[in-house]
PLY file of the C-alpha trace (Angstrom):
ply
format ascii 1.0
element vertex 308
property float x
property float y
property float z
element edge 307
property int vertex1
property int vertex2
end_header
21.85 15.95 -8.08
19.25 17.16 -10.10
16.83 15.27 -11.48
17.37 14.30 -14.89
21.10 13.56 -14.25
19.77 11.15 -11.13
16.60 9.73 -11.68
16.08 9.49 -15.08
19.26 7.43 -15.39
18.03 4.53 -13.83
21.20 1.55 -13.50
20.11 -2.32 -15.22
17.76 -3.75 -12.54
15.14 -1.08 -12.88
14.39 -1.44 -15.48
11.25 -3.07 -16.80
9.24 -4.79 -19.66
6.80 -2.06 -20.80
2.45 -3.88 -20.27
2.38 -2.75 -24.67
1.33 -6.24 -26.05
-0.16 -8.20 -23.08
-4.02 -9.31 -23.69
-4.63 -9.59 -20.46
-3.49 -5.99 -19.26
-5.43 -5.28 -21.63
-8.80 -7.06 -20.66
-8.29 -6.38 -17.26
-7.74 -2.28 -17.82
-10.80 -2.73 -20.12
-12.86 -3.47 -17.01
-11.00 -0.50 -14.98
-12.55 1.69 -17.93
-16.12 -0.39 -17.89
-16.49 0.86 -13.90
-15.59 4.18 -13.89
-12.81 2.70 -11.41
-8.96 3.80 -10.28
-5.86 1.59 -9.82
-3.00 2.26 -7.26
-1.66 1.02 -10.59
-1.24 3.00 -12.23
-2.05 6.76 -10.32
0.97 6.68 -8.26
2.99 5.09 -11.35
3.80 1.89 -10.24
7.03 -0.18 -12.21
5.29 -3.45 -11.54
1.78 -3.04 -13.34
2.62 -5.24 -16.48
3.59 -8.36 -14.63
0.51 -7.30 -11.94
-1.64 -7.14 -14.57
-0.71 -9.70 -16.43
-1.56 -11.64 -13.02
-4.51 -11.05 -13.25
-3.74 -9.14 -9.64
-4.05 -5.19 -8.89
-5.33 -2.83 -6.04
-8.29 -0.67 -6.40
-8.13 3.01 -5.19
-11.42 3.88 -4.12
-13.34 7.48 -3.56
-11.76 9.42 -6.34
-7.92 10.04 -7.33
-7.29 13.47 -5.63
-6.51 13.42 -2.03
-6.66 16.45 0.32
-2.58 15.63 1.47
0.24 16.81 -0.83
2.83 14.42 -0.06
6.30 15.37 -1.60
6.99 11.66 -2.66
3.74 10.70 -4.85
2.48 10.98 -8.36
-1.09 10.99 -6.82
-3.02 14.33 -7.60
-3.58 16.77 -3.97
-6.19 19.23 -3.87
-9.67 19.86 -2.58
-11.84 16.32 -3.69
-15.22 17.56 -5.04
-18.50 15.55 -3.35
-18.24 12.36 -1.35
-17.45 9.27 -2.53
-19.94 7.19 -4.59
-22.00 5.73 -2.79
-22.31 2.24 -5.84
-18.08 2.42 -5.89
-17.96 -0.19 -3.77
-20.32 -2.64 -5.67
-18.80 -1.09 -9.40
-15.21 -2.28 -7.38
-16.91 -5.66 -6.04
-18.40 -6.91 -9.88
-14.41 -6.27 -11.48
-13.48 -8.15 -8.96
-15.23 -10.88 -9.67
-15.05 -11.03 -13.57
-11.59 -10.30 -12.82
-11.29 -13.63 -11.32
-8.65 -12.14 -8.20
-8.22 -14.53 -5.48
-6.56 -11.39 -3.35
-7.71 -7.76 -3.95
-6.09 -4.89 -1.86
-8.02 -2.07 -1.37
-6.67 1.65 -0.87
-7.62 5.38 -1.57
-6.62 8.90 -1.23
-6.53 10.77 1.80
-10.31 12.13 2.63
-9.26 14.46 5.83
-12.88 15.95 4.15
-15.34 13.47 5.06
-16.46 13.73 8.96
-15.23 9.65 9.05
-12.06 10.03 7.23
-13.47 7.38 4.50
-13.91 4.92 6.84
-17.36 3.62 6.51
-16.11 3.53 2.13
-13.70 1.31 3.04
-15.93 -0.93 5.13
-19.05 -0.83 2.61
-16.21 -1.75 0.42
-14.92 -5.11 1.93
-18.89 -6.44 2.43
-19.38 -5.71 -1.21
-16.20 -8.30 -2.10
-17.11 -11.21 0.50
-20.77 -10.53 -1.26
-19.91 -10.35 -5.45
-16.28 -12.94 -5.37
-16.77 -14.63 -1.35
-12.98 -17.04 -2.18
-11.43 -13.42 -2.91
-8.89 -11.98 0.28
-9.16 -8.81 0.90
-6.58 -6.56 2.19
-7.17 -3.07 3.13
-4.20 0.04 2.94
-5.61 2.47 4.37
-4.60 6.06 5.34
-4.60 7.10 8.42
-7.57 8.69 9.86
-5.71 11.14 11.26
-8.83 12.76 14.22
-11.14 9.79 13.86
-8.77 6.65 14.19
-10.43 4.99 16.78
-13.69 5.04 15.41
-12.67 4.18 12.02
-10.24 0.99 13.18
-14.30 0.05 14.42
-15.94 1.14 10.92
-12.86 -0.78 8.80
-11.90 -3.80 10.96
-15.67 -5.05 11.49
-16.13 -5.51 8.21
-13.13 -7.80 8.77
-10.37 -8.04 5.79
-7.98 -10.02 5.51
-4.64 -7.92 6.23
-4.43 -4.43 7.27
-2.30 -2.24 6.02
-1.04 1.65 6.18
2.56 2.41 4.79
4.79 4.38 7.39
7.13 5.22 4.15
10.23 6.84 6.10
11.90 7.59 9.12
10.94 9.71 11.79
13.04 12.43 11.01
11.89 13.03 7.52
8.39 13.33 8.13
8.06 16.89 7.79
9.87 17.04 4.68
8.15 13.64 3.53
4.99 13.58 5.11
4.45 17.32 6.20
1.17 16.40 7.41
1.31 13.17 8.26
2.93 11.88 11.74
5.16 9.02 12.47
4.30 7.85 15.90
0.85 8.05 15.02
1.75 5.79 11.83
2.19 3.68 13.89
0.36 3.76 16.89
-2.94 3.16 14.01
-0.83 -0.24 13.41
-0.61 -1.49 16.86
-3.53 -0.31 18.02
-5.59 -1.83 15.40
-4.33 -5.25 16.73
-6.26 -4.54 20.05
-9.64 -3.36 17.82
-9.47 -6.41 16.09
-9.13 -8.59 19.01
-12.05 -6.76 20.95
-14.01 -6.85 18.04
-13.27 -10.36 16.97
-12.40 -12.61 20.58
-12.34 -16.15 18.89
-10.75 -14.88 15.85
-6.51 -15.62 14.88
-4.96 -12.10 15.78
-5.39 -9.47 12.93
-2.26 -9.58 10.01
-0.90 -5.96 10.19
1.50 -4.50 6.98
3.42 -1.35 6.11
5.73 -0.41 3.51
8.81 1.55 3.44
10.23 3.42 0.39
13.59 3.71 0.30
16.07 6.80 -1.61
14.66 10.14 0.23
17.53 10.99 1.71
16.97 8.33 4.39
20.29 5.50 5.34
20.55 1.83 4.95
20.53 2.23 9.59
17.72 3.99 9.01
15.50 1.49 7.73
16.26 -0.70 10.19
15.27 1.79 13.41
12.25 2.10 11.25
11.97 -1.56 11.03
12.51 -2.09 14.45
9.62 1.15 15.79
7.25 -1.43 13.34
7.86 -4.49 14.79
7.81 -3.09 18.32
4.18 -2.01 17.26
3.73 -5.36 16.44
3.95 -5.46 12.42
4.24 -8.63 11.05
4.93 -7.90 7.09
6.91 -5.67 5.80
8.01 -4.36 1.93
10.80 -2.54 1.49
11.48 -0.52 -2.36
12.30 2.04 -4.47
11.47 5.58 -3.98
10.79 6.61 -7.26
10.49 10.42 -8.12
7.11 11.44 -10.67
8.58 14.56 -11.28
10.95 17.52 -10.88
8.21 18.67 -8.78
8.42 16.18 -6.58
11.02 15.00 -3.88
14.27 14.45 -5.19
15.75 10.76 -5.64
18.18 10.92 -3.23
20.04 7.55 -4.68
19.14 4.22 -6.22
18.95 1.44 -3.17
21.93 -1.69 -4.99
19.87 -5.93 -4.69
22.52 -5.93 -2.42
22.10 -3.12 -0.05
17.87 -4.71 -0.46
19.49 -8.17 0.82
21.06 -6.59 3.80
17.53 -5.11 4.61
15.53 -8.66 4.05
17.71 -10.07 6.41
17.56 -7.67 8.70
14.46 -7.99 9.04
14.26 -11.72 9.15
16.41 -11.17 12.68
13.62 -8.88 13.73
11.51 -11.79 13.95
9.04 -10.37 11.05
6.72 -12.51 9.75
7.04 -11.89 6.29
9.68 -9.52 4.64
9.58 -8.34 0.90
12.30 -5.41 0.04
13.50 -5.25 -3.80
13.71 -2.24 -6.24
10.76 -2.94 -7.56
8.79 -4.34 -4.72
5.74 -1.96 -3.27
3.71 -2.58 -1.15
0.35 -4.21 -2.81
2.76 -5.78 -4.62
2.53 -9.83 -5.72
0.17 -9.25 -2.17
-1.31 -12.51 -2.11
1.88 -14.29 -1.72
2.97 -11.31 0.87
-0.02 -12.19 2.84
0.55 -16.75 2.11
4.59 -16.02 3.27
3.09 -14.27 6.98
0.57 -16.88 6.88
4.07 -19.64 6.71
4.19 -20.59 3.33
7.16 -18.90 2.88
8.91 -16.73 5.12
10.62 -14.46 3.69
10.66 -13.03 0.39
13.18 -10.67 -1.66
12.61 -9.59 -5.24
0 1
1 2
2 3
3 4
4 5
5 6
6 7
7 8
8 9
9 10
10 11
11 12
12 13
13 14
14 15
15 16
16 17
17 18
18 19
19 20
20 21
21 22
22 23
23 24
24 25
25 26
26 27
27 28
28 29
29 30
30 31
31 32
32 33
33 34
34 35
35 36
36 37
37 38
38 39
39 40
40 41
41 42
42 43
43 44
44 45
45 46
46 47
47 48
48 49
49 50
50 51
51 52
52 53
53 54
54 55
55 56
56 57
57 58
58 59
59 60
60 61
61 62
62 63
63 64
64 65
65 66
66 67
67 68
68 69
69 70
70 71
71 72
72 73
73 74
74 75
75 76
76 77
77 78
78 79
79 80
80 81
81 82
82 83
83 84
84 85
85 86
86 87
87 88
88 89
89 90
90 91
91 92
92 93
93 94
94 95
95 96
96 97
97 98
98 99
99 100
100 101
101 102
102 103
103 104
104 105
105 106
106 107
107 108
108 109
109 110
110 111
111 112
112 113
113 114
114 115
115 116
116 117
117 118
118 119
119 120
120 121
121 122
122 123
123 124
124 125
125 126
126 127
127 128
128 129
129 130
130 131
131 132
132 133
133 134
134 135
135 136
136 137
137 138
138 139
139 140
140 141
141 142
142 143
143 144
144 145
145 146
146 147
147 148
148 149
149 150
150 151
151 152
152 153
153 154
154 155
155 156
156 157
157 158
158 159
159 160
160 161
161 162
162 163
163 164
164 165
165 166
166 167
167 168
168 169
169 170
170 171
171 172
172 173
173 174
174 175
175 176
176 177
177 178
178 179
179 180
180 181
181 182
182 183
183 184
184 185
185 186
186 187
187 188
188 189
189 190
190 191
191 192
192 193
193 194
194 195
195 196
196 197
197 198
198 199
199 200
200 201
201 202
202 203
203 204
204 205
205 206
206 207
207 208
208 209
209 210
210 211
211 212
212 213
213 214
214 215
215 216
216 217
217 218
218 219
219 220
220 221
221 222
222 223
223 224
224 225
225 226
226 227
227 228
228 229
229 230
230 231
231 232
232 233
233 234
234 235
235 236
236 237
237 238
238 239
239 240
240 241
241 242
242 243
243 244
244 245
245 246
246 247
247 248
248 249
249 250
250 251
251 252
252 253
253 254
254 255
255 256
256 257
257 258
258 259
259 260
260 261
261 262
262 263
263 264
264 265
265 266
266 267
267 268
268 269
269 270
270 271
271 272
272 273
273 274
274 275
275 276
276 277
277 278
278 279
279 280
280 281
281 282
282 283
283 284
284 285
285 286
286 287
287 288
288 289
289 290
290 291
291 292
292 293
293 294
294 295
295 296
296 297
297 298
298 299
299 300
300 301
301 302
302 303
303 304
304 305
305 306
306 307
């Protein structure tokens, strides 16, 4: 079905209120602009930006706004980044986190295949800067796949001690070539699994690392495909999974295949619960970073499973 006939006609459960008039939103937007910072909330056109920013939470996108990949579902600009990451960016992020009074922050990035360490050192520097400037804030990292530099990148990032380690699997293995042409489903699973072992080697006396991954639905997969992805994630010791609806950014992106109903999301949540995930967030507007503080709490025993 053409873009104009499906993607433009959102069902009632996909409609959200615009953030205009939200003074907290405007305040946080000002802090971001003053610091010259990027957020995935804006770059990926997240539908929850008004709610999350209004609550005083945000996801920082480091290392610029140009990605070296060209995933067919993603609204982030792809191309060749200009130069190395800005060395003072970690400090600017940490300063913004403190000004915003955040209790939990997510740090993500574009893919930087142009960098020798794939950006791992910049992630670590950002985590450490936040720890210094906002010591009471939880830190979650949503990392790229670090293809070609996985082992060294994991040790670099995890040595900075994030509270949550997240890498999104996104879709079923049979769709990877079409959806993420430069990605690798099995290597993505391996990254999540290996992170557990690297953490245990670095910090043998610490509790196990909390790992997390996300799935986007509406890109051609079936409900049974989603269940299979979740089984693969559990087999690779992932603790938290998020499942949300794909929103086609433009007619140049991957066509929207279907609107998944709240009833179907409930079924997916129940399947995840039965598989033993510590936390499952599944719903039309759920994103990997949506209410990340609540996801972390749920996985720590505050509430086993959630749907939104």
